[in-house]
N, C-alpha and C positions, 0 to 999 in steps of 0.2 A: 504493500500500500504506500502510495506517495503522500508526503506531507510538504507543505510550502512554508518556509520560514523566512520572515522579514527581519533583517538585521540592520539596526540603525543605532548610532551612538554619537557622543560628543556634540550635543545640541548647544551647550554652553549658553543657555538663556541668561541674559543679564540686562538689567535696566540701568546699568552704570557704565556701559562701554563707551569707547571713543572710536571715531573714524578719523584717521589722519591726525590724531591727537586732540580732536575736538569732541566735546560732549554736545550732542545735537538732539533736540526734541522735535518730533512731528506727531501730530494728533495726540499729544499728551503722553507719548511713549518715546523712550530712548531709541534712536534710529538703529542702533546695533540690534536691539530686540525686535524692532519692527521689520528689519531686513530678514529675520529668521522666520517670521510668521508664514510667508508663502511656502517656504521649504517644509515646515511642519505640516501645513495643510496638504501639501502634495503627498506627503507620506501617508496621511490619513486617507486621502482620496484613493491612492494606489491600493492600500489594504482593503478598502471597501469594494473596489472594482475587480480585484484579482484573486479572490478566494484564498486569502492568507489564513494559515492554520495556527501559527505561533509567531509571536513577536518578541525579539530580544533587544533590550536597550542597556548594554553593558557600560554604564557610567558616564559621568559628566553631563547629565541632563541639565544641571545648573552650572553656572560659572563660579559660584562661591557658596559658602556654607549657610549664609543667611539671606536667602532670596527675598526680593521685595514682592508686594502683592501682584504687580503687573506680570512678573516672571511666573509666579505661581499660577496665575489664571491661565496663561498660555499653556503651561505644562499640564495642569489638571484637565483642561478642556481637551487637549490632544490625546493624553493617555486614556481618558475616559472614552473618547470616541474610538480609539484603537482597541480598548478592552471589550467593546461591543462587537468587534469583529472576531477577535481571537485572544487567548491568554497573553498577557504582557508580563515579561520577566525583566525586572530592573535590578541592576547590580551597582552598588555604590562605587563612584570613581574618586579620584584624588581631590577633585574640586569641591565635592559635597561635604568634606570635613568629617568630624567625629573622631575622637581619640579613645584608645583603649576599648573599654566596654561601652563607651558613649554611643548613642544613636545620632544620626545626622539630622539636624533640624531641617535641612533642605528637603529631605525626602519624606518628612513626617506627613505632609499633605497628601501623599499618594498611598500611604499604608492603609490596609484594611478596606480598600476599595474593591468592589466585585471584579474578579478575574484579573487582578493586578497583584503581582508577587514581588516584594521588595526584599533584597538581601544585602545585609551589611557584614555578614560573617560567612566564611566558606560553608556551603550547605548544598544539599541535593533536593531538587523538586522533581517529582514523578507525576506525569500527566498521561492520560489516554487521549490521543489525538487521532480522530478518524480510525478507530480500532487499532491504532499503533501505540505501543508503550514507548514513551519518550522520557528519558532522564536528562534533566538540565542541571549540570554541575556549575554552581555559581561561585566565582572567585573574585571578590571585591579587591580594590586596590589595597595593598597592605598598609596598616597604620604604622608607618615607619617611626614616628616619634616614640611610640611605646617600645618598639624593638630596639631603638637606639639607646634607651635607658636600661636595657637588659644588661646584667653583669657580664655576659659573654662578649659584649661588643665594646667593653672598656678599652680605650687606647687604639681603637680601629680608625683608619682614615675613612672619609666619606665613601670612597670607592669600595673599600673592604666591607663597610656596613651594607652598602647596596648589594654586594655579592652575597653577604650573609642572609639578607632578607630574601633575595632571589632564591637561594637554596631552600629557605623555609617555604616559599611558594611552590617549588618543585616537589617538596615533601607532601604538601597539601594536594597537589595534582596526583601524586602517586597513591595517596590514601583514598581517593574517590573510588568507589566500587562500581566498575563498569558492568553492564548487563548485556550478555550476548543476545538476548531476546528483545532488546530495546534499541532505539536510536539514542546514542550517547552524544550529547551536545555540551560543549564547554562554553559558558558565557562569563567572560572575565574582563577586568580592567587592568592591563599589565603590558609591559613591553616584551618583545621577543628578540633574542640575540640575532643581529643581522638585519633587523627591520629598519625602516627609515622614518625619520621625522619629516623629511622633505626630500626632494630629488637629489639634493647635494649634501644631506646631513644624515648620517646613520645614528642610531641610538647611542649616546655617549656612555662612557664607562661608569659615570656616577649615577645613572638611572638604574632603577630596579628592573631586572629582566630575567626571563627564564630561557632555557635552551629549547630549541625547536623540537628536539627529540622528546621532550616531556609532553608535547601536544599530539604526538603520533597516534596514541591509542584511541583518540576521540574520532567519531564519525564526522563531526562538524565542529569547528572552532569559530566562535563569534566574539571578537575582542573589540574593546574601546581603548582609547588613550592616544593613539597616533592618528593624526588628522589626514594623512595622505592615504587614499584607497590602495590596498595591497593585500597580499595573502594574509588571511585571518582578520583583516581590518576593513570595515566599510567606509571609513573616513568620516569627516565632519559634515554637517549639513550646510555650512557657510564658511567662507574664507574669514580667517581671524585677523587679517591685516596684511601689510606689505610682504611679510615673510612667507605668506601662504598664497601669494598672487597667482601661482601656477597650479595650485591644487584644485581639482575638480570636485565640488561638493556632491554628495549623493548618498545612496544606501544600497544594500545588497539583498538579493532574494535568492534562496536556495530551494531547489526541488530535490527532496531527499527520498530515495526509494530503497526501503529495507526489504530484503527477501530472505526468508528462513527455510525455504524448501531445499533440503540437502545442505550444501555448503552455504554458510552465512555470507551475504553480500550486502553492501550499503553503498549505493551510487548517489553522488551529489552533483547536481548541475547548478552552476553559479551564474548569476546575472547582476551586473552593476547598473543601477538606475540613476542617471544624473538628475540633479535638482536644479531649479531655477537659480540663476546667479543675479541678484539684484544690483550688485555693485562690483566693478572691477577695481583692482589696485595696480596702479602703474607707477613705475619709477623711471625718471629721466635724468640724464646729465644736463647741466645748464645749457649746453649747445643744442641738445635734442629738444629740450623744452622750448627754446626760442624758435625752433622750426615747426613746432606742433601746435595744435589748437583743437577746440571742441568741434562738434557737429561734422564728423566725417573727416577731419583733418588731424587725426592723431588720437583723440579720445572723446568719449561722451562727457557732456557737461557734468553729469552726476558721478563720474569716476572719482575715486580717491587718488590724488596725484601727489607724488613725492619727487622733489628735485634734490639730488645728492651728488656730491663730488666737490672738488676745489674749483674756485672761480676767482678771477681778478675782481677787485672791488667794483669797477663799472659794470661788469657782467652780472655780478651778484645783485646789484641794485636794479639792473634791467629785468632780471627774472622776477623780482618781487613786484616791480611795476606792472609787468605783464600779467602776473597772477591777480593783482588787484583789478586791472582792466577787464580781465575775463570774468571776474566775480566768482572764482572757483570756491564752492562751499566747503570742499574737503581737500584743502591744500596743506602740505607739510613741507617746510623748509628744512632740509638736512644738509645744506651746503656749508662749506668752510671757505673762509676768505683767504686767498693766496696773498701772502705778504711779500711784495716785490719792491725793491728800491735800493738805496745805498746805505752802507753801514754808518751808524752814528755813535761809534765808540763802544764801550763795554756794556752800557745799559741795555741796549737792544741790538740783537745781531743784525737784523734787517728791518728797515722801516721805510714806508713810502713817504713822499713829501707831505701828504695830508694823512695823518695817522688814522688807522682804523680804530674802532672801539676797543678791540683787544690790545692794540699797540698803545693807545692812550692810557688804558688801565695799567698796563705793565710799566709804562713810564712813570705814572703817578705812584706806583707801589715801590719803585726803586729806592732802596735805602731805608724804607720804613720797617721797623722791627715788628715781628709778630704777624705780619700781613700775609706771609707765604701760605699758611694753611687755609686762608680764606680766598686766595687769589683766583683759583679755578671757578669757585662759586660766583665771585664778582664778575668774572668774564662772561659766564653763562647768563647771569642776570642782565648784564649790559647788552649782550646780543639780543636777548628777548625783548628788552625795551626798544632797542634800535629797530628790530623787525616790526614790532607793532607800529612804530612811528612811520615806517616805510609803507606798510600795508594799509594802515588806516588813514 
């Protein structure tokens, strides 16, 4: 008998998010949250229209442990609608919080709802789905602070502690009792050795991860935590910023066919379903930005635009003037000003005839006792004030 499993994770619902560093409200809702609503609705619509039998949501439904009412409303509405289609299994992620034996406040609103199963500790849920026995092995994100305080971790480096916790996770995986007469599904929030945060970044050594071999006994593995779609991971439902500009948001659907006649076989067919992308994140060099523009000439007006790289002061000012002229609502200046000019003695190595804000602050600070530890902060504040003056 075939069953269809919908796998979605990492919704990161938040009413406090920023786009290009700006907190923006529309219709009384933070735009970061508003951007995710169409994606959530698309998941609900798919489940309703495509005979889904089981839904796994392994972690980071919320972006923080104390969600606001607006975030809770979106989550409760969507999960309730999904639970009317099929059982929904939610596993706590690292963003939902809760330490030691504490429960997560973020997930409290979803507990004890009909056909919704919330897990904050390793556990097994057994369901009968279309006459098929299904075991869902739930592995929440480890509560690392509790394990860090354990006596056996004393003196360990962060990397060693992560490896220690990862081994604990592998022990938990090995202790789950798999049933040859059932579909065995792992729903967890964890990193896997060799997986990717993004196309150019693998899981670093300080993250908690398990070996791929520890996942081999399971018929289906549905994980959350990494936002790029890949083996075991469905990815996130929306891009989280410029660092995820190339990630395709979506979810996965699996058709699982368990056969017990003679030799046991379990065949899984996977499909990735892309979700609507309400906003793109684009990064330009100063030269590229000066050649680009909205409405078919480089980017859409609603795109989040970042300009990064080093620029001479006139080019720096020109970029900010153009951004102001275009009226870009989601613009982020990440440029650095190139200091070019002649040397003026030991105080400053290179300085232009008309000092930049940074040059002026460094000159002012020369010879002043005790100012060194505040100098970087002063320069940052000075640049922020300068930028506001140029843009406004």
